[in-house]
mmCIF file of the C-alpha atoms, coordinates in Angstrom:
data_MODEL
# 
_entry.id   MODEL 
# 
loop_
_atom_site.group_PDB 
_atom_site.id 
_atom_site.type_symbol 
_atom_site.label_atom_id 
_atom_site.label_alt_id 
_atom_site.label_comp_id 
_atom_site.label_asym_id 
_atom_site.label_entity_id 
_atom_site.label_seq_id 
_atom_site.pdbx_PDB_ins_code 
_atom_site.Cartn_x 
_atom_site.Cartn_y 
_atom_site.Cartn_z 
_atom_site.occupancy 
_atom_site.B_iso_or_equiv 
_atom_site.pdbx_formal_charge 
_atom_site.auth_seq_id 
_atom_site.auth_comp_id 
_atom_site.auth_asym_id 
_atom_site.auth_atom_id 
_atom_site.pdbx_PDB_model_num 
ATOM 1   C CA . PRO A 1 1   ? -62.819 92.872  -19.652 1.00 0.00 ? 1   PRO A CA 1 
ATOM 2   C CA . ILE A 1 2   ? -64.159 96.268  -18.660 1.00 0.00 ? 2   ILE A CA 1 
ATOM 3   C CA . ARG A 1 3   ? -67.696 94.971  -18.199 1.00 0.00 ? 3   ARG A CA 1 
ATOM 4   C CA . GLU A 1 4   ? -66.389 92.100  -16.109 1.00 0.00 ? 4   GLU A CA 1 
ATOM 5   C CA . ALA A 1 5   ? -64.347 94.504  -13.971 1.00 0.00 ? 5   ALA A CA 1 
ATOM 6   C CA . ILE A 1 6   ? -67.428 96.678  -13.466 1.00 0.00 ? 6   ILE A CA 1 
ATOM 7   C CA . ARG A 1 7   ? -69.454 93.614  -12.445 1.00 0.00 ? 7   ARG A CA 1 
ATOM 8   C CA . ILE A 1 8   ? -66.800 92.675  -9.910  1.00 0.00 ? 8   ILE A CA 1 
ATOM 9   C CA . LEU A 1 9   ? -66.592 96.211  -8.499  1.00 0.00 ? 9   LEU A CA 1 
ATOM 10  C CA . THR A 1 10  ? -70.390 96.370  -8.326  1.00 0.00 ? 10  THR A CA 1 
ATOM 11  C CA . GLY A 1 11  ? -70.430 93.023  -6.509  1.00 0.00 ? 11  GLY A CA 1 
ATOM 12  C CA . LEU A 1 12  ? -67.924 94.366  -3.993  1.00 0.00 ? 12  LEU A CA 1 
ATOM 13  C CA . GLY A 1 13  ? -70.137 97.388  -3.403  1.00 0.00 ? 13  GLY A CA 1 
ATOM 14  C CA . LEU A 1 14  ? -67.455 99.805  -4.593  1.00 0.00 ? 14  LEU A CA 1 
ATOM 15  C CA . VAL A 1 15  ? -69.393 101.160 -7.573  1.00 0.00 ? 15  VAL A CA 1 
ATOM 16  C CA . THR A 1 16  ? -73.048 101.577 -8.404  1.00 0.00 ? 16  THR A CA 1 
ATOM 17  C CA . ALA A 1 17  ? -74.384 100.927 -11.888 1.00 0.00 ? 17  ALA A CA 1 
ATOM 18  C CA . VAL A 1 18  ? -77.244 103.244 -12.849 1.00 0.00 ? 18  VAL A CA 1 
ATOM 19  C CA . PRO A 1 19  ? -79.156 102.083 -15.937 1.00 0.00 ? 19  PRO A CA 1 
ATOM 20  C CA . ASN A 1 20  ? -78.816 104.472 -18.896 1.00 0.00 ? 20  ASN A CA 1 
ATOM 21  C CA . ARG A 1 21  ? -76.474 106.742 -16.904 1.00 0.00 ? 21  ARG A CA 1 
ATOM 22  C CA . GLY A 1 22  ? -73.297 104.831 -16.208 1.00 0.00 ? 22  GLY A CA 1 
ATOM 23  C CA . VAL A 1 23  ? -71.227 103.538 -13.333 1.00 0.00 ? 23  VAL A CA 1 
ATOM 24  C CA . PHE A 1 24  ? -70.359 105.671 -10.336 1.00 0.00 ? 24  PHE A CA 1 
ATOM 25  C CA . VAL A 1 25  ? -68.050 105.239 -7.357  1.00 0.00 ? 25  VAL A CA 1 
ATOM 26  C CA . ARG A 1 26  ? -70.282 104.505 -4.410  1.00 0.00 ? 26  ARG A CA 1 
ATOM 27  C CA . GLN A 1 27  ? -70.507 107.311 -1.884  1.00 0.00 ? 27  GLN A CA 1 
ATOM 28  C CA . ALA A 1 28  ? -71.389 106.190 1.615   1.00 0.00 ? 28  ALA A CA 1 
ATOM 29  C CA . SER A 1 29  ? -72.340 108.698 4.250   1.00 0.00 ? 29  SER A CA 1 
ATOM 30  C CA . VAL A 1 30  ? -71.289 108.559 7.885   1.00 0.00 ? 30  VAL A CA 1 
ATOM 31  C CA . ARG A 1 31  ? -74.912 107.748 8.695   1.00 0.00 ? 31  ARG A CA 1 
ATOM 32  C CA . ASP A 1 32  ? -74.776 104.778 6.277   1.00 0.00 ? 32  ASP A CA 1 
ATOM 33  C CA . MET A 1 33  ? -71.638 103.597 8.023   1.00 0.00 ? 33  MET A CA 1 
ATOM 34  C CA . LEU A 1 34  ? -73.152 103.919 11.510  1.00 0.00 ? 34  LEU A CA 1 
ATOM 35  C CA . GLU A 1 35  ? -76.313 102.053 10.516  1.00 0.00 ? 35  GLU A CA 1 
ATOM 36  C CA . ASN A 1 36  ? -74.167 99.394  8.885   1.00 0.00 ? 36  ASN A CA 1 
ATOM 37  C CA . TYR A 1 37  ? -72.205 98.906  12.109  1.00 0.00 ? 37  TYR A CA 1 
ATOM 38  C CA . GLU A 1 38  ? -75.430 98.549  14.113  1.00 0.00 ? 38  GLU A CA 1 
ATOM 39  C CA . LEU A 1 39  ? -76.609 95.730  11.867  1.00 0.00 ? 39  LEU A CA 1 
ATOM 40  C CA . ARG A 1 40  ? -73.200 94.065  11.708  1.00 0.00 ? 40  ARG A CA 1 
ATOM 41  C CA . THR A 1 41  ? -73.040 94.134  15.517  1.00 0.00 ? 41  THR A CA 1 
ATOM 42  C CA . LEU A 1 42  ? -76.260 92.167  15.807  1.00 0.00 ? 42  LEU A CA 1 
ATOM 43  C CA . LEU A 1 43  ? -75.410 89.723  13.035  1.00 0.00 ? 43  LEU A CA 1 
ATOM 44  C CA . PHE A 1 44  ? -71.847 88.982  14.113  1.00 0.00 ? 44  PHE A CA 1 
ATOM 45  C CA . GLY A 1 45  ? -72.905 88.561  17.741  1.00 0.00 ? 45  GLY A CA 1 
ATOM 46  C CA . HIS A 1 46  ? -75.544 86.038  16.729  1.00 0.00 ? 46  HIS A CA 1 
ATOM 47  C CA . ALA A 1 47  ? -73.095 84.243  14.431  1.00 0.00 ? 47  ALA A CA 1 
ATOM 48  C CA . ALA A 1 48  ? -70.507 83.881  17.216  1.00 0.00 ? 48  ALA A CA 1 
ATOM 49  C CA . GLU A 1 49  ? -73.186 82.579  19.580  1.00 0.00 ? 49  GLU A CA 1 
ATOM 50  C CA . GLN A 1 50  ? -74.294 79.964  17.047  1.00 0.00 ? 50  GLN A CA 1 
ATOM 51  C CA . ALA A 1 51  ? -70.711 79.064  16.129  1.00 0.00 ? 51  ALA A CA 1 
ATOM 52  C CA . CYS A 1 52  ? -70.267 77.662  19.648  1.00 0.00 ? 52  CYS A CA 1 
ATOM 53  C CA . GLU A 1 53  ? -72.664 74.871  18.754  1.00 0.00 ? 53  GLU A CA 1 
ATOM 54  C CA . HIS A 1 54  ? -71.237 74.044  15.324  1.00 0.00 ? 54  HIS A CA 1 
ATOM 55  C CA . ILE A 1 55  ? -67.445 74.276  15.545  1.00 0.00 ? 55  ILE A CA 1 
ATOM 56  C CA . ASN A 1 56  ? -65.406 71.150  14.878  1.00 0.00 ? 56  ASN A CA 1 
ATOM 57  C CA . GLU A 1 57  ? -61.695 70.401  15.213  1.00 0.00 ? 57  GLU A CA 1 
ATOM 58  C CA . GLU A 1 58  ? -60.873 71.277  11.601  1.00 0.00 ? 58  GLU A CA 1 
ATOM 59  C CA . GLN A 1 59  ? -62.558 74.670  11.879  1.00 0.00 ? 59  GLN A CA 1 
ATOM 60  C CA . ARG A 1 60  ? -60.938 75.280  15.260  1.00 0.00 ? 60  ARG A CA 1 
ATOM 61  C CA . THR A 1 61  ? -57.550 74.676  13.659  1.00 0.00 ? 61  THR A CA 1 
ATOM 62  C CA . LYS A 1 62  ? -58.427 76.984  10.755  1.00 0.00 ? 62  LYS A CA 1 
ATOM 63  C CA . LEU A 1 63  ? -59.441 79.791  13.125  1.00 0.00 ? 63  LEU A CA 1 
ATOM 64  C CA . GLN A 1 64  ? -56.187 79.349  15.074  1.00 0.00 ? 64  GLN A CA 1 
ATOM 65  C CA . ASP A 1 65  ? -54.231 79.512  11.829  1.00 0.00 ? 65  ASP A CA 1 
ATOM 66  C CA . LEU A 1 66  ? -56.001 82.718  10.808  1.00 0.00 ? 66  LEU A CA 1 
ATOM 67  C CA . LEU A 1 67  ? -55.225 84.254  14.220  1.00 0.00 ? 67  LEU A CA 1 
ATOM 68  C CA . LYS A 1 68  ? -51.540 83.414  13.742  1.00 0.00 ? 68  LYS A CA 1 
ATOM 69  C CA . GLN A 1 69  ? -51.555 84.853  10.237  1.00 0.00 ? 69  GLN A CA 1 
ATOM 70  C CA . MET A 1 70  ? -53.092 88.085  11.533  1.00 0.00 ? 70  MET A CA 1 
ATOM 71  C CA . ASP A 1 71  ? -50.408 88.248  14.252  1.00 0.00 ? 71  ASP A CA 1 
ATOM 72  C CA . GLN A 1 72  ? -47.763 87.890  11.546  1.00 0.00 ? 72  GLN A CA 1 
ATOM 73  C CA . ALA A 1 73  ? -49.389 90.629  9.474   1.00 0.00 ? 73  ALA A CA 1 
ATOM 74  C CA . CYS A 1 74  ? -49.373 92.857  12.588  1.00 0.00 ? 74  CYS A CA 1 
ATOM 75  C CA . GLU A 1 75  ? -45.677 92.238  13.152  1.00 0.00 ? 75  GLU A CA 1 
ATOM 76  C CA . ALA A 1 76  ? -44.928 92.966  9.491   1.00 0.00 ? 76  ALA A CA 1 
ATOM 77  C CA . GLY A 1 77  ? -47.132 96.080  9.561   1.00 0.00 ? 77  GLY A CA 1 
ATOM 78  C CA . ASP A 1 78  ? -48.988 94.672  6.559   1.00 0.00 ? 78  ASP A CA 1 
ATOM 79  C CA . GLY A 1 79  ? -52.451 96.229  6.729   1.00 0.00 ? 79  GLY A CA 1 
ATOM 80  C CA . THR A 1 80  ? -53.502 94.765  3.390   1.00 0.00 ? 80  THR A CA 1 
ATOM 81  C CA . ALA A 1 81  ? -52.758 91.198  4.448   1.00 0.00 ? 81  ALA A CA 1 
ATOM 82  C CA . TYR A 1 82  ? -54.355 91.785  7.850   1.00 0.00 ? 82  TYR A CA 1 
ATOM 83  C CA . TYR A 1 83  ? -57.542 93.108  6.272   1.00 0.00 ? 83  TYR A CA 1 
ATOM 84  C CA . GLU A 1 84  ? -57.900 90.105  3.960   1.00 0.00 ? 84  GLU A CA 1 
ATOM 85  C CA . ILE A 1 85  ? -57.233 87.573  6.736   1.00 0.00 ? 85  ILE A CA 1 
ATOM 86  C CA . ASN A 1 86  ? -59.611 89.477  9.029   1.00 0.00 ? 86  ASN A CA 1 
ATOM 87  C CA . LEU A 1 87  ? -62.343 89.043  6.420   1.00 0.00 ? 87  LEU A CA 1 
ATOM 88  C CA . GLU A 1 88  ? -61.604 85.290  6.301   1.00 0.00 ? 88  GLU A CA 1 
ATOM 89  C CA . PHE A 1 89  ? -61.793 85.029  10.099  1.00 0.00 ? 89  PHE A CA 1 
ATOM 90  C CA . HIS A 1 90  ? -65.175 86.734  10.208  1.00 0.00 ? 90  HIS A CA 1 
ATOM 91  C CA . ALA A 1 91  ? -66.423 84.681  7.245   1.00 0.00 ? 91  ALA A CA 1 
ATOM 92  C CA . LEU A 1 92  ? -65.526 81.423  8.974   1.00 0.00 ? 92  LEU A CA 1 
ATOM 93  C CA . ILE A 1 93  ? -67.415 82.418  12.124  1.00 0.00 ? 93  ILE A CA 1 
ATOM 94  C CA . LEU A 1 94  ? -70.385 83.390  9.966   1.00 0.00 ? 94  LEU A CA 1 
ATOM 95  C CA . HIS A 1 95  ? -70.161 80.026  8.190   1.00 0.00 ? 95  HIS A CA 1 
ATOM 96  C CA . LEU A 1 96  ? -70.090 78.292  11.566  1.00 0.00 ? 96  LEU A CA 1 
ATOM 97  C CA . SER A 1 97  ? -73.378 79.965  12.471  1.00 0.00 ? 97  SER A CA 1 
ATOM 98  C CA . GLY A 1 98  ? -75.063 77.572  10.065  1.00 0.00 ? 98  GLY A CA 1 
ATOM 99  C CA . ASN A 1 99  ? -77.257 80.406  8.819   1.00 0.00 ? 99  ASN A CA 1 
ATOM 100 C CA . GLN A 1 100 ? -76.661 81.147  5.138   1.00 0.00 ? 100 GLN A CA 1 
ATOM 101 C CA . ARG A 1 101 ? -78.971 84.197  5.061   1.00 0.00 ? 101 ARG A CA 1 
ATOM 102 C CA . LEU A 1 102 ? -77.172 85.726  8.023   1.00 0.00 ? 102 LEU A CA 1 
ATOM 103 C CA . HIS A 1 103 ? -73.841 85.147  6.295   1.00 0.00 ? 103 HIS A CA 1 
ATOM 104 C CA . GLN A 1 104 ? -75.125 86.621  3.025   1.00 0.00 ? 104 GLN A CA 1 
ATOM 105 C CA . THR A 1 105 ? -76.550 89.715  4.715   1.00 0.00 ? 105 THR A CA 1 
ATOM 106 C CA . TYR A 1 106 ? -73.369 90.304  6.710   1.00 0.00 ? 106 TYR A CA 1 
ATOM 107 C CA . ASP A 1 107 ? -71.277 89.983  3.529   1.00 0.00 ? 107 ASP A CA 1 
ATOM 108 C CA . GLU A 1 108 ? -73.421 92.584  1.792   1.00 0.00 ? 108 GLU A CA 1 
ATOM 109 C CA . LEU A 1 109 ? -72.920 94.999  4.682   1.00 0.00 ? 109 LEU A CA 1 
ATOM 110 C CA . VAL A 1 110 ? -69.158 94.421  4.682   1.00 0.00 ? 110 VAL A CA 1 
ATOM 111 C CA . LYS A 1 111 ? -68.970 95.017  0.929   1.00 0.00 ? 111 LYS A CA 1 
ATOM 112 C CA . GLU A 1 112 ? -70.772 98.333  1.322   1.00 0.00 ? 112 GLU A CA 1 
ATOM 113 C CA . MET A 1 113 ? -68.202 99.495  3.833   1.00 0.00 ? 113 MET A CA 1 
ATOM 114 C CA . HIS A 1 114 ? -64.936 98.460  2.155   1.00 0.00 ? 114 HIS A CA 1 
ATOM 115 C CA . LEU A 1 115 ? -64.305 102.102 1.285   1.00 0.00 ? 115 LEU A CA 1 
ATOM 116 C CA . PHE A 1 116 ? -64.627 103.196 4.913   1.00 0.00 ? 116 PHE A CA 1 
ATOM 117 C CA . ARG A 1 117 ? -63.003 100.232 6.636   1.00 0.00 ? 117 ARG A CA 1 
ATOM 118 C CA . ARG A 1 118 ? -60.017 99.350  4.506   1.00 0.00 ? 118 ARG A CA 1 
ATOM 119 C CA . SER A 1 119 ? -57.874 102.316 5.533   1.00 0.00 ? 119 SER A CA 1 
ATOM 120 C CA . PHE A 1 120 ? -58.220 101.555 9.240   1.00 0.00 ? 120 PHE A CA 1 
ATOM 121 C CA . PHE A 1 121 ? -56.126 98.403  9.116   1.00 0.00 ? 121 PHE A CA 1 
ATOM 122 C CA . ASN A 1 122 ? -52.866 100.205 8.405   1.00 0.00 ? 122 ASN A CA 1 
ATOM 123 C CA . SER A 1 123 ? -52.239 101.043 12.036  1.00 0.00 ? 123 SER A CA 1 
ATOM 124 C CA . PRO A 1 124 ? -50.282 98.307  13.848  1.00 0.00 ? 124 PRO A CA 1 
ATOM 125 C CA . SER A 1 125 ? -51.937 99.228  17.153  1.00 0.00 ? 125 SER A CA 1 
ATOM 126 C CA . ASN A 1 126 ? -55.424 98.883  15.609  1.00 0.00 ? 126 ASN A CA 1 
ATOM 127 C CA . MET A 1 127 ? -54.475 95.539  14.074  1.00 0.00 ? 127 MET A CA 1 
ATOM 128 C CA . ARG A 1 128 ? -53.114 94.229  17.398  1.00 0.00 ? 128 ARG A CA 1 
ATOM 129 C CA . ARG A 1 129 ? -56.161 95.410  19.340  1.00 0.00 ? 129 ARG A CA 1 
ATOM 130 C CA . SER A 1 130 ? -58.489 93.867  16.783  1.00 0.00 ? 130 SER A CA 1 
ATOM 131 C CA . ASN A 1 131 ? -56.664 90.558  16.875  1.00 0.00 ? 131 ASN A CA 1 
ATOM 132 C CA . LYS A 1 132 ? -56.761 90.426  20.695  1.00 0.00 ? 132 LYS A CA 1 
ATOM 133 C CA . GLU A 1 133 ? -60.508 90.785  20.361  1.00 0.00 ? 133 GLU A CA 1 
ATOM 134 C CA . HIS A 1 134 ? -60.516 87.976  17.768  1.00 0.00 ? 134 HIS A CA 1 
ATOM 135 C CA . GLN A 1 135 ? -58.558 85.762  20.167  1.00 0.00 ? 135 GLN A CA 1 
ATOM 136 C CA . ALA A 1 136 ? -61.076 86.336  22.953  1.00 0.00 ? 136 ALA A CA 1 
ATOM 137 C CA . ILE A 1 137 ? -63.991 85.542  20.619  1.00 0.00 ? 137 ILE A CA 1 
ATOM 138 C CA . PHE A 1 138 ? -62.225 82.369  19.468  1.00 0.00 ? 138 PHE A CA 1 
ATOM 139 C CA . GLU A 1 139 ? -61.614 81.224  23.052  1.00 0.00 ? 139 GLU A CA 1 
ATOM 140 C CA . ALA A 1 140 ? -65.266 81.771  23.997  1.00 0.00 ? 140 ALA A CA 1 
ATOM 141 C CA . ILE A 1 141 ? -66.422 79.846  20.916  1.00 0.00 ? 141 ILE A CA 1 
ATOM 142 C CA . ILE A 1 142 ? -64.202 76.827  21.532  1.00 0.00 ? 142 ILE A CA 1 
ATOM 143 C CA . LYS A 1 143 ? -65.272 76.740  25.188  1.00 0.00 ? 143 LYS A CA 1 
ATOM 144 C CA . GLY A 1 144 ? -68.917 76.833  24.135  1.00 0.00 ? 144 GLY A CA 1 
ATOM 145 C CA . GLU A 1 145 ? -69.551 80.037  26.085  1.00 0.00 ? 145 GLU A CA 1 
ATOM 146 C CA . THR A 1 146 ? -72.419 81.267  23.919  1.00 0.00 ? 146 THR A CA 1 
ATOM 147 C CA . ARG A 1 147 ? -73.331 84.410  25.857  1.00 0.00 ? 147 ARG A CA 1 
ATOM 148 C CA . ARG A 1 148 ? -69.675 85.469  26.172  1.00 0.00 ? 148 ARG A CA 1 
ATOM 149 C CA . ALA A 1 149 ? -68.966 84.771  22.491  1.00 0.00 ? 149 ALA A CA 1 
ATOM 150 C CA . LYS A 1 150 ? -71.964 86.874  21.505  1.00 0.00 ? 150 LYS A CA 1 
ATOM 151 C CA . ASN A 1 151 ? -70.994 89.763  23.787  1.00 0.00 ? 151 ASN A CA 1 
ATOM 152 C CA . LEU A 1 152 ? -67.361 89.734  22.691  1.00 0.00 ? 152 LEU A CA 1 
ATOM 153 C CA . ALA A 1 153 ? -68.314 89.624  19.011  1.00 0.00 ? 153 ALA A CA 1 
ATOM 154 C CA . GLU A 1 154 ? -70.722 92.534  19.456  1.00 0.00 ? 154 GLU A CA 1 
ATOM 155 C CA . ARG A 1 155 ? -68.089 94.550  21.323  1.00 0.00 ? 155 ARG A CA 1 
ATOM 156 C CA . HIS A 1 156 ? -65.556 93.730  18.611  1.00 0.00 ? 156 HIS A CA 1 
ATOM 157 C CA . VAL A 1 157 ? -67.724 95.232  15.865  1.00 0.00 ? 157 VAL A CA 1 
ATOM 158 C CA . GLN A 1 158 ? -68.487 98.262  18.039  1.00 0.00 ? 158 GLN A CA 1 
ATOM 159 C CA . SER A 1 159 ? -64.798 98.658  18.804  1.00 0.00 ? 159 SER A CA 1 
ATOM 160 C CA . GLY A 1 160 ? -64.131 98.755  15.058  1.00 0.00 ? 160 GLY A CA 1 
ATOM 161 C CA . ARG A 1 161 ? -66.848 101.383 14.744  1.00 0.00 ? 161 ARG A CA 1 
ATOM 162 C CA . GLY A 1 162 ? -65.110 103.438 17.422  1.00 0.00 ? 162 GLY A CA 1 
ATOM 163 C CA . ARG A 1 163 ? -61.769 103.217 15.631  1.00 0.00 ? 163 ARG A CA 1 
ATOM 164 C CA . VAL A 1 164 ? -63.354 104.400 12.395  1.00 0.00 ? 164 VAL A CA 1 
ATOM 165 C CA . LEU A 1 165 ? -65.114 107.297 14.126  1.00 0.00 ? 165 LEU A CA 1 
ATOM 166 C CA . ALA A 1 166 ? -61.920 108.324 15.921  1.00 0.00 ? 166 ALA A CA 1 
ATOM 167 C CA . LYS A 1 167 ? -60.088 108.485 12.624  1.00 0.00 ? 167 LYS A CA 1 
ATOM 168 C CA . LEU A 1 168 ? -62.909 110.461 10.989  1.00 0.00 ? 168 LEU A CA 1 
ATOM 169 C CA . ASP A 1 169 ? -62.714 113.049 13.803  1.00 0.00 ? 169 ASP A CA 1 
ATOM 170 C CA . ARG A 1 170 ? -59.080 113.819 12.950  1.00 0.00 ? 170 ARG A CA 1 
# 
């Protein structure tokens, strides 16, 4: 069970296994985080742009459901639930891009930043702001507004970056 737990934590990017030395909690620098956000901005923007061309009614309904669930988590002040649903929302847009490598790369970047990002979803105002951004991205995608979807998705990731930096400055 311990080995399996270590494999899971390693897969989530929370620990690093060093051969013949052991397992260590991953330490990410602010620079790592900033570089991660730069890459995620590009990838998520491209995914949202591509999603405009691939969305169907079932996926539209699923995205709407996730938006509602995030609203409910905001109202309940449940940062843990919001964070998990937020990950699902992003994952669905990445899936809709039709680009498996893009999705895989984005997931790896998100896993690396769980330690930084997770604590920033406990603020109801941050959750509400984030979900308004999600709503705007969703609307652009369902309208097929590729350029707008891309721009909104890029701004959304950068907005998250700004929230993290603001909290680090405190």
